[in-house]
C-alpha angles and dihedrals in degrees: 000000000000117000135197125233105238099171142009114198129180110232114250095219096042116029090188091070131067129207113224120210120199122195090347098310133097108259110172145319126255136190108262092242090055093047094045095104098043120108135193108261093030116136116230123200120212088253091053091049091051090049093050092050091049090051089049092053090052091048093049090051091049093049090048089053091049090053090054093049091048090061092052139326113286137201122235091253092052093053091045092052094047094048090048088052089054090056102252119155117254092244091054091048093050092050090048092051091050091049091051091050092048089053090048092243095119122050120149094196091053090044091054092050092048092047092052093045092049093048092046091053102042109016111016115213135180122253092258094057094041091052090049093050092050093048088053087055089056096251116157119248095246092053090049092050092049093050093048095045090049099049114013126095104167095200093051093046093046090050091049092050093044095051091056095046094042090070088074092052101049094115096051127100121243096269095050091041092052093047095049097042094043090052091049093051091045090056088052090058102255117145125243097259094049091045094050093049095046095046091055092044093053092045091053092048090057100038139043119264088242091059091048093051092049092051092047091052090052090050093051093048 
């Protein structure tokens, strides 16, 4: 049965939503952008009401995705998972993802590059760990490879991480220093060869060659 719009009221708690009253009674709420073209006195068919509510669901999903992206960049899989958790239908989620991509707000390749750059700057990791983290974010293998090949130099990153951590180890002898720093770099995903080279390099940078040679002689004996 057709119904007449008798009132349109902006919600007090959420000014971005509008309450729609039909034939004198509250009927449903709509996102303000969806309700923008409605007018008091307008007649709505059941089909139009269904269409408006569907548009509202899509808009709510899109705004929820924007809120997530505003906190930090997200991968496609992350947005999909969060919208699923909020109970949105798969067709709504797919449409939301497409809308985000069309508006250049969702780009897994760019996300992978940014993730690697951020990690490299603030918490250096080896290629193996970075690749694992990106796979957990749902990034495709080719995008991961491109991001790593473009930005990652394991030796440079290991050295950067080691230099920072070595400040805590400055009072240790060579054996303890090597053990602690090697374990730290291993946890960060750097391989044995890279770790061994960097540990010696950092030790030398903080000690005289004579001290290093003496410690190595003790180790060998």
